[in-house]
N, C-alpha and C positions, 0 to 999 in steps of 0.2 A: 299823327299824320306825317307822311314823309314828303319833304320838299327837295327840289333840285338845288344843289349848292355848287357854286363856281369852284373850279379846280378839283372837283371830286369825281370819282368814277361815276359813269352813268348809272341811273336807277336801273336795277336788275329785276326784270319780271320773269319769274319761272312759271311755266305752264306745264301742268301734269295732265297729259292726255291729248291725243291728236284727233279726237272726234270732232263733231260739228262745233261744240262750244270752244274747245281749245284751239282748233285750227282757225276759226273765225276771229278769235281774240288775237292770235298771232298775226293774221293777215291785217287786222286793223292797226296793229302796232308796227307794221312793216316800215322800215326806213324812217322811223321817228328817232327822237333823241335818247330813247331808252334802249337798254340791252335786253334781248329776249332769249331765253333758253326754253325750248319745247322738248319735253321728255315723254316718250311713249314706248311701251313694250313691243309695239309693232313699228315697222318702218314705213307704213302706209296709212292713209286715211281711207276708211271704208264708207261707201255710200249705202248705209243700211236699208233705206227704203226699198232698194231693189234686190235685197238679198234673196227674197222669195223667188226671183227670176233665175238666180243661180241654182237654187234648190230644185227648180222644175225644168232646167235645161235650156232656158231662153238665152241667157248671156253667160259668159265665163267670168270667174272672179276678177281677173285683171281688168275687165271692162268697167267695173264699178269701184276700182281701187286706184288710188293716186299716191305715188311715193311722196312722203312728206318733204324730203330734201328737194325734190323737183318742184313741188308746189311753192316752197319758200326760198328757192335758190336765188331769187332776185332781192330778197330781203337781207341786205348786207348786215343788218344789226341783229340777225337771228341765227342762233345755233340750234341744230337738231341733234338730240342725243337718243340713242337706242338703249333703253334700259327700263327697269321697273322700280318705282319708288316704294321702298319698304318701311320708311320711317320719316315722320315729320316732327321737327323740333321747333315749336313756335317761339320759344324764348331765345334760342340761338339763331333763329331764322335760317334754318337749313333743312334740306331734304336729303335723305340718304338714297343713293342709287348704287346698289351693291355695297361696296365698302367706301365709296366716295361721297363726301359731304359737299353739297352744292348750296351756297348761300343765296339768299334772295332778299330783295327789299319788298316786293309784292309777290304773292303766290296766288295763282289761279288753279284750282283743282277741278278737273273736268274728266273724270275717269269713268263716267257713265254708269251703266247698270247691266245686269245679266238676267236671264229668265229665272223665274221663281216657281217652285213646285209646292208652295204653301206648306212647307214643313215636311213634304214627302220627297226628299231629294233622291231617294232610291228609284223613283219613277223615271229619272233622267236616262237610265239604261234602256227603258222601253220607249220613251217618248222624247226625242231630242228637241231642243228649242232652236231658236233662230236669231242669234246675236252676232256670230262671228263667221268668217269665211269657212272655218273648219266645220261649224254647225251646218252651213249651207251645203257643203260638199258631202257631209254625212247624210243629210236629208236626201240629197240627189241620189246618192248610192242606194239608200233604202227604197226610194220610190221606183227607180228603174230596175233594181234587182228584184223587186216584187213581181214585176211583169215577166222578167226572165224566169224566175222560179215557177210562176204559174204556168208558163209554157211547157215546162217539163213535168209538172205534177199530174199524176193520174187519178188521185183521190179527189172527187168533186168537192168534198167538204173542206179539205185543206186548200184546194185551189181557190175556193171562195174566200178563205181567210187571206190568201195572198192578194186577192183582188179587192180587199176591203181597206179603205184608207180613212182613218179617223183623225180629224183635226180638232184639238181641244182649244177653244177660245174663239169667240166671234168678233174680235176687234179687227182693225184693218189688216193686220198680218194674217190672221186666220181666214178672213174672207178672201184675201188675195191668193193665199195658198190653195184654198178649196176650189176657187174658180180655175186656177191654173192646172191643178191636177185633173179636174173634170175635163178641161179642154184636151189634155194629154190623152186621157182614156177614151174619150168619145169622138175625138177628131184626129189628133196628130198620129197616134199609134195604131189606129184602127186597121190599117192595111199592112202592118209590119210583122204580125205574128200569124202562124198557121194553125195552131192547135187551140188557141183561146180567142175568144171574142172580147176585146178590151172594153167594149161598150157595156159589158155585163158587170164591170167594176162598180163598186159602191163607194161613193165619196160622202162622208158623213161629217157635218160640222156641228159641234156641241158648244152651246153658250149658256152660262149660268143665269144671266139676266133674261128679261122677257123679250129681247130683240137683239139682233146683231147690230154691230156698229153703235154701241150705246152712246158715244159722244156726239153722234150726228143727230140731226132733226128726225123725229119719228117717221115722217113721210119718206125720208131718204133711207132710213133703216128698212122700212117696208119695201121700198123699191129694190134695195140690195138683196133682200131675201127672195123676192120674186125673180130677179135676174139669176141668182144662184140656182133656184129651183128649175128655171128654164134650161140651165146648163146641165142639169141632172144631179145637182148636189142635194142631199137630204139634210135640211136645216132643222135642228132640234134645239129650241130655246128652253129656258127655265130648267136646264139640265145640269146637274152637278156630278162630276166624276168623283167617285168615292174610292176607287181602287184600280190600279193597273198591274196585272200580274198574269204570267203564263199566257200571254197573247189574248187576254180577256180584259175588256174595258167594262168595269162595273160603274153604273151611273144611276142617279136617283132623279126621278121626275115626280115632284110632289111626294106622295107616299109610296110610289111605285118604284121598285128596284128592277133594273133591266141590265142585261149583259150583251155585249157585242164581241164576237170573235174576230179579231183583226191582227194581222202581223205587222201592219205599219200604222203607228200612232205618232202624230206630230203635235208638238206643244206650242201653243201661242196664247197662253192664258194669264200671264202675269210677269212682272219683273221685280227684281230686288236690287238694291244699290251695290256698287262695287265695295270690296273690303276696305278701301281707303276711307270710307265714311267712318268705320269703326276706329281706324287709326287716328282720324281727326278727333273723334270723341274721346279717345284715351289721352291724347296729348293736350287737348284744349278744354275738354268738358262740354263741348257743344252738344246740344240736344239732337237726337235722331228720332225720326218717325218709325212706325212699325215696319216699314220696308227697308229701314236702314239709311234713308236719305237724310242729308244734313239740313236742319232747319236754319234758313238764312235770314239775314236782316233785309230791310227794304232796298238796300244798295247791293245785295248779294254777298256782303261780307258775313263773317260769323261773329257771334256775340263775344265781345272782349278782344277781338283781333281784327281791327279795321283794315289790315293789309293782307288778310287771307280771304279769298273769295271762292265760292263754290258755284259752278254753273252746270247747266245741262241736266241730264237724268239723275245726277247725284244730288241735286238741289231740291229742297222742299220750299218753294216760294208760295206763300198763301196770303200775301199782303194786298192782292188786287181785288179779288172777289170772295175772299174767305175760304177758297178752295185751292189746293196746290195746282200749279200749272201742269199740264200733261207732259209726259216724257216723249216729246216728239222733236224732230230736227229743227223746226222753226223757232221753238222756244230756246233751244241750246244756242242757235245761231245769234239770236237777238241778245241773249244774256252775255255771250262772249264779246260781242261788239260793244255792249254797254260798259262792261268792266274795263275794256281797253280804253274807252273814252273817259271813264271816271278816273283812271290812273293818270292819264295825261292832264285832265282838268286839275287834279290835286297838285301835280307838279308845277302847274302854273298858278297855284293858290286860288283856284276857282272851284266852284261847286257844281254839282249836277243833281237834278231832281231824282227821287227814287226810281228804280226800274219800273217800267210799265210795258207789259207785253202787248203788242199789237197783233191780234188774231186775224190773219189774212185768209183763214178758211181751212177746211179739212177736205181731204181727198181719199178715195179708195177705188181701186179698179176691180171689176168683177168680170174677168175674162175679156176676150177681144170684142171691141165695139161697145162695151158697157162699163160705166163708172158712175159714181155719185160724187158730187162736189157741193160743199156747203161753204159759201162765201159770206154768210151772215145776211148781207143785203140781197143775195141772189142764190138760188139753189138750182143746180143742174143735174140732169140724169141722162143716161143713155149715151148715144154716139158723141154728141157735142161735149158732154162731160168727159168722155174717154179721150177726145182730142185735147181738151184742156189739161187732163192728167198727164198725157204724153209731153206736152209742151213744158209744163212745170218741172217735170223730172229731168228732162233734157237740160233745161236752163240751169238747174242747181247742181248738175254733175260738175265736179271740180275742174277737170282739165279738158281742153278743147278736143284732144284726140279721143277721149272717152265719149264726149258728146257725139262725135262723128261715128265712132264704132257702134255705139248703142243705137243711134238713130238708124244707121244702115241695117243693123241686125233686126230691128223692129219692122222696118219696111219689108225686108226679105221674109220675115216670119208672117207678116200680114198677108202677103200674096201667095206664099207657098204652104202656110200652116206647118212649116217644118221647124224644128228646134235643133240647131246644130251643136249645142253644148250638152247633148245627152250622154255624158261620159260617166261610166261607173269607175270611180277611182277610190283610193283609200286602201283599206285592208285587202290583201290579195286572197279572196275567198270565192269559191265557186257557188253557184246557186244551190247546189245540193247541200252545202254546209252553211248556207247563209242564215237559216233559222237558228242554228246552234250558236253561231258567232254573235248574232245581234240580240236574239231574244232568249238567251239561256236564262233559266232552265227551260227544258222542253215543255210544250203545253200539256196541261193535265186535263182530263175529262171534266166538263162542267157538270156540276151536280146541283140539285135542288132548284136552281133557277134556269130558265130556258135561255139559250143563246139566241138573241133576237136577230132575225134577218130583216133589215130595214131598207 
């Protein structure tokens, strides 16, 4: 254990990652007696719960991003470094950022996770996930380019593929994506095209378990499914995707194999830990779970190294109910704040009980005016749940100007049903060439199994 010593340099806390866990740890240590260095490969904090709104043209990336230096500018004991940690030496107590070694007294690792294709990484070419700004912009490009390409397509079968959107994964991200795309197709874009009827689009949500939103109470999952179906989403549960190739989604429902022809497939089905977990395993021998997350102690430290902590999506914490805590922002936030408090207690030669996550509830929005909220002691659905969802997300946005911008945008969208961030950016490619650039190789005829029109 490390204690503060008179006439010695201040205790140096290095935080790797500026997501919810890392940023909230840094904010909790602001203007204390310790020295803090926050290292991130991005210069901004991203409010990931609203990434799906970037992907569907509701808000712009800057609306849900906050520059780390700006957020921590008043924390005079905190330095922000732009860089990527490529090596951790627990014996020398250093992290390598490029060729520079940065020493630490306490290390907080909060590098998060990325989407997982369950060993089928080649699927990423056909089905982008949603973890970064770049992911959201690519999704947005594919979604809106699909409508543009359909407008120019004369072959009815190919046009139908352009207007088919398959979302894999029925958790909160998948449900929110499906609802937002359905609102785009059946409301927002309905008057914008001349040769196609966007309401003929198919939005299909696939979930491997027997209900959407598995972490929620069954009655809320049922309510979410009903709300999606009212929006026009085709919800298919107990459905496993077995292949993505040549614009064909192959899926298995029980013993039945089906295929769907779709040019736009979006992935929301799983996550895996960042590569820093493997780096920690190599340098400390700490155990990892199957998803690559670091198995932590009750105080979020790692076995054998009480001054190295792992928080957020990278941490496998199963000391509370025997099950690992979910990879959601509230968990990361509370873990970051706990570790910051623990470090300060140790420096005062005090102790702190093991980490205990307080579950304040789960939320998911299903289009305009519909949401489900599970607070444990109370469950909400419909319009009032939607209002609660709006309030919570505005409250937790990091900067005040982001709160104002997003709230104003939501109010405008509510009354006009218009989405002002419907920009097609990224690769400069015309709709004629879009199929080749995104879904190469070109689609092959489907043989043996019928392409299901659902």
